C-alpha positions in Angstrom: 0.0 0.0 0.0 2.9 2.3 0.7 4.2 1.8 -2.8 0.9 2.6 -4.3 0.5 5.7 -2.2 3.9 6.9 -3.2 3.0 6.5 -6.8 -0.2 8.5 -6.3 1.7 11.2 -4.4 4.1 11.5 -7.3 1.2 11.7 -9.8 -0.7 14.3 -7.8 2.4 16.4 -7.5 2.7 16.5 -11.2 -1.0 17.4 -11.5 -0.6 20.1 -8.8 -3.4 18.6 -6.6 -1.5 17.8 -3.4 -1.4 21.3 -1.9 2.4 21.4 -1.5 3.4 25.0 -1.3 -0.2 26.3 -1.7 -1.4 26.4 1.9 -1.3 29.5 4.0 2.1 28.9 5.6 1.9 32.0 7.8 0.8 29.7 10.6 -0.1 31.3 13.9 -1.7 29.6 16.8 -5.3 30.7 17.0 -6.6 28.9 20.1 -5.3 28.1 23.5 -4.4 24.5 24.2 -1.4 22.2 24.4 -0.7 22.0 20.7 0.9 24.4 18.3 1.9 24.3 14.7 5.3 22.9 15.9 3.7 20.0 17.7 4.6 16.6 16.2 1.7 14.8 14.6 2.7 11.7 16.5 2.4 13.5 19.8 -1.2 14.2 19.1 -1.9 10.7 17.9 -0.3 9.2 21.1 -1.8 11.7 23.6 -3.4 9.7 26.4 -6.4 12.1 26.5 -7.5 10.6 23.2 -7.3 7.0 24.5 -6.9 4.6 21.5 -8.8 6.8 19.0 -6.1 9.5 18.5 -4.7 7.5 15.6 -8.0 8.1 13.7 -7.5 11.9 13.8 -5.1 11.4 10.8 -5.2 8.9 7.9 -4.5 5.4 9.3 -2.4 4.6 6.2 0.6 6.9 6.6 1.2 6.7 2.8 -1.5 9.3 2.2 -0.1 12.0 4.5 3.2 13.6 5.2 4.8 16.3 7.5 6.3 15.9 10.9 4.3 18.7 12.6 0.8 20.0 12.6 2.0 23.0 10.7 3.6 20.8 8.0 0.7 18.4 7.5 0.0 17.5 3.8 -2.8 15.3 2.5 -2.8 13.8 -1.0 -5.3 15.5 -3.3 -5.9 18.4 -0.9 -5.0 22.1 -1.3 -5.2 25.1 1.0 -4.7 23.2 4.2 -4.7 25.9 6.9 -2.4 25.0 9.8 -4.3 27.4 12.1 -7.5 25.3 11.6 -5.6 22.1 12.2 -4.2 23.3 15.5 -7.6 24.7 16.5 -9.3 21.4 15.7 -7.0 19.2 17.8 -6.9 21.8 20.7 -10.7 21.9 20.7 -11.0 18.1 20.9 -8.3 17.9 23.5 -9.9 20.4 25.8 -13.3 18.8 25.5 -11.9 15.3 26.1 -9.8 16.5 29.0 -13.0 18.1 30.5 -14.7 14.7 30.5 -16.8 15.1 27.3 -17.1 12.2 24.9 -15.7 13.3 21.6 -15.5 10.0 19.9 -18.1 7.2 19.5 -17.7 3.7 18.1 -20.4 2.9 15.6 -19.8 -0.9 15.6 -19.9 -3.3 18.6 -16.8 -5.2 19.8 -18.3 -8.4 18.3 -18.7 -6.7 14.9 -15.2 -5.4 15.0 -13.9 -8.9 15.9 -15.7 -10.3 12.9 -14.4 -7.6 10.6 -11.2 -6.0 11.9 -11.4 -3.2 9.3 -14.3 -1.8 11.4 -11.7 -1.0 14.1 -10.8 2.0 12.0 -14.3 3.6 12.0 -16.2 5.9 14.3 -17.7 9.3 14.8 -15.9 12.4 16.2 -18.5 14.6 17.9 -18.3 18.4 17.8 -21.2 19.1 20.2 -23.4 22.1 19.7 -26.5 23.3 21.5 -28.5 20.6 23.3 -31.5 19.7 21.3 -30.2 21.3 18.0 -30.2 19.5 14.7 -27.3 17.4 13.6 -25.0 17.1 10.6 -22.6 14.3 9.5 -19.5 15.5 7.7 -17.8 13.0 5.4 -14.2 13.6 4.2 -12.9 12.6 0.8 -9.7 10.7 0.0 -10.6 8.8 -3.2 -12.1 6.0 -1.1 -8.5 5.1 -0.3 -8.2 7.1 3.0 -10.1 9.6 5.1 -8.8 13.2 4.8 -10.8 14.4 7.8 -8.3 17.1 9.0 -9.1 19.1 5.8 -12.5 17.8 4.6 -14.7 17.1 7.6 -13.2 18.2 11.0 -13.1 21.9 10.0 -16.7 21.8 8.8 -17.9 20.0 11.9 -16.1 22.5 14.1 -17.6 25.5 12.3 -21.1 23.9 12.4 -20.8 23.4 16.2 -19.9 27.0 16.6 -23.2 27.9 15.0 -24.9 25.7 17.6 -25.4 22.6 15.4 -24.4 19.2 16.6 -21.8 18.0 14.1 -20.2 14.6 13.5 -17.2 13.7 11.4 -17.3 10.1 10.2 -14.2 8.0 9.9 -15.0 5.2 7.5 -13.5 2.2 5.8 -12.0 2.6 2.3 -14.1 1.6 -0.6 -17.3 3.1 -1.9 -19.6 0.3 -0.7 -18.1 0.0 2.8 -17.9 3.7 3.2 -21.6 4.1 2.5 -22.4 1.2 4.8 -20.5 3.0 7.5 -22.4 6.2 6.9 -25.7 4.3 7.1 -24.6 2.8 10.4 -23.6 6.2 11.6 -27.1 7.6 10.9 -28.6 4.6 12.7 -26.3 5.1 15.7 -27.3 8.8 16.0 -31.0 8.1 15.7 -30.7 5.3 18.3 -28.7 7.4 20.7 -30.4 10.8 20.0 -31.5 11.3 23.6 -28.0 10.6 25.0 -26.4 12.8 22.3 -29.0 15.5 22.8 -29.6 16.0 19.1 -32.7 16.7 17.1 -33.1 14.1 14.4 -35.6 16.1 12.3 -34.2 17.9 9.2 -30.6 16.6 9.6 -28.0 17.2 6.8 -25.2 15.2 5.2 -22.0 17.0 4.1 -19.1 15.7 2.1 -16.2 16.6 -0.1 -14.9 14.6 -3.1 -15.5 10.9 -2.2 -17.3 12.0 0.9 -19.7 14.0 -1.3 -20.6 10.9 -3.2 -21.4 9.1 0.1 -23.7 11.9 1.2 -25.4 11.9 -2.2 -25.9 8.2 -2.4 -27.4 8.1 1.1 -29.6 11.0 0.1 -30.7 9.3 -3.0 -31.2 5.8 -1.7 -31.4 5.9 2.0 -30.0 3.7 4.8 -31.9 0.6 3.9 -30.0 0.4 0.6 -26.8 0.0 2.6 -27.7 -2.7 5.1 -29.4 -0.7 7.8 -33.0 -0.1 8.8 -35.1 2.5 6.9 -34.2 5.6 8.8 -35.3 9.1 7.6 -33.2 10.6 4.7 -31.4 13.9 5.2 -33.3 17.1 4.5 -30.2 18.6 2.8 -27.1 17.3 1.2 -24.0 19.6 0.9 -21.5 18.5 -1.6 -18.0 19.8 -2.5 -15.9 19.0 -5.6 -17.1 15.6 -6.9 -18.0 14.4 -10.4 -21.0 12.4 -9.1 -23.7 12.2 -11.7 -26.3 9.8 -10.3 -29.5 11.1 -8.9 -33.2 10.3 -8.3 -36.4 12.2 -8.3 -36.5 11.7 -4.5 -33.2 13.4 -3.8 -33.1 15.9 -1.0 -32.3 19.6 -1.4 -28.7 19.9 -2.6 -26.1 22.5 -2.2 -22.9 22.1 -4.3 -19.6 24.0 -4.8 -16.4 23.4 -6.7 -13.3 25.2 -8.0 -13.0 25.9 -11.7 -9.4 24.7 -11.7 -10.3 21.4 -10.2 -8.4 18.7 -12.1 -10.4 15.9 -10.5 -14.0 17.1 -10.4 -15.3 19.1 -13.4 -17.4 22.0 -12.3 -19.5 21.7 -15.4 -20.3 18.1 -14.5 -21.5 19.2 -11.1 -23.5 22.0 -12.7 -25.3 19.6 -15.0 -26.3 17.4 -12.1 -27.6 20.4 -10.1 -29.5 21.6 -13.1 -31.1 18.1 -13.5 -32.2 18.1 -9.8 -33.6 21.6 -10.2 -35.6 20.6 -13.2 -37.3 18.0 -11.0 -38.3 20.7 -8.6 -35.7 19.8 -6.0 -34.2 22.9 -4.2 -30.6 23.5 -5.3 -27.8 26.0 -5.0 -24.5 25.9 -6.9 -21.3 27.8 -6.8 -18.1 27.6 -8.8 -15.0 29.5 -8.0 -12.4 30.8 -10.6 -8.8 29.6 -10.2 -9.5 27.2 -7.3 -8.2 23.6 -7.4 -9.5 20.5 -5.7 -9.8 19.9 -2.0 -10.0 23.5 -0.7 -12.0 22.6 2.4 -13.5 25.7 4.1 -11.5 27.7 1.6 -10.0 30.0 4.2 -8.1 32.8 2.5 -9.4 31.9 -0.9 -12.1 33.2 -3.2 -14.4 30.5 -1.8 -14.1 31.7 1.8 -17.6 32.1 3.3 -19.2 29.3 1.2 -20.1 27.5 4.4 -22.3 30.4 5.5 -24.3 30.0 2.3 -24.5 26.3 2.8 -25.8 26.6 6.3 -28.4 29.2 5.2 -29.5 26.7 2.5 -29.8 23.9 5.0 -31.8 26.1 7.4 -34.2 27.0 4.5 -34.7 23.3 3.6 -34.6 21.6 7.0 
C-alpha cells in the first residue's frame, strides 16, 4: 500500500493537486491549548487524552499524508490546508476530552469489529453544539482510499458546532460500498442514541467533499436501507463539494454544491449539470463555482471560496 500511495503522491504532485506550497504557511496559533503548529503529529496521535482513537485523527495509512508537525501536514489530493485550523481542531477536541466530554463514538460493537477488523478504523468524532439542536454528519474525501478528515470534515464540523449545530465527522472504511455502509450505520447510531447525544433528528444534513460528497449523495438518493441498515429518515439537505458524481433520483433531498473551476479531479461543469437536473425535478438546489480554485479546498480559508459554508448553512436552514 505504501508503494501505491507513493505513486499516487508523485502523480498528484505532477498534477498540482496535493497542496504542497499552496497552503497558508503563515501559521499562527489561534486557540489556546497544548498543541501548536510545531507539535509533532505523533504527539497528538499518542496523547493519552484521546485513548486509543487518537490514531483516527489522521489517515491510518501513513502513505497518504506527510509532514512531521501539525503545521507541515499535507494530505494527498488536498489544497489550501490551513495550519491554524488544524491546530484549533486538535486543541478543541483535547480540551473537550480533558474536561470529560465524549468526543468519539464507536459505531460498531466489539463483536462486529472482531468479525471484521477493518471496522476498528471507524467511528464518529463529535463536535457538540447546543443541546436539542439539529445534527449534521460530515464526510471527508480521499478517493475511497483514505479519510482526509483534517481538511475535509473536521473543519466543517467544528464550524457547524460554533453555530450551535451538533456535528459529527465520520471515519469510515476505504471503498465506496463499505464507506456508504459505515455512513448508514452512523445515521442509525445517531438516531438510536439521540437522547444521549442531545440531538434533534428532524431535518438533519449530510455533508461531504470529493468521495465524501458521493457518500452523502448516495445516502440522500437511496437511504440507509440500501446500505444494510433499517429504513431511517433521509437527510433534509445534502451539501457537496468537488465531486463528479452524476447519479440522482427524483426523490433526492435539497442539494447545495460548490467546486473550483481549476479542479483537475472534479469538473465544475459536470457538477453543474447534475444540479440543473435536480432543479428541473423541482428539488431545491444551489450551486457555486470559483475561478482559479483547485481540488480539496475545504473551508476555503483565505481563498475566493471563503464564506461558502455560510451560504450552505443558510441553504440547510431553509430546507430543514
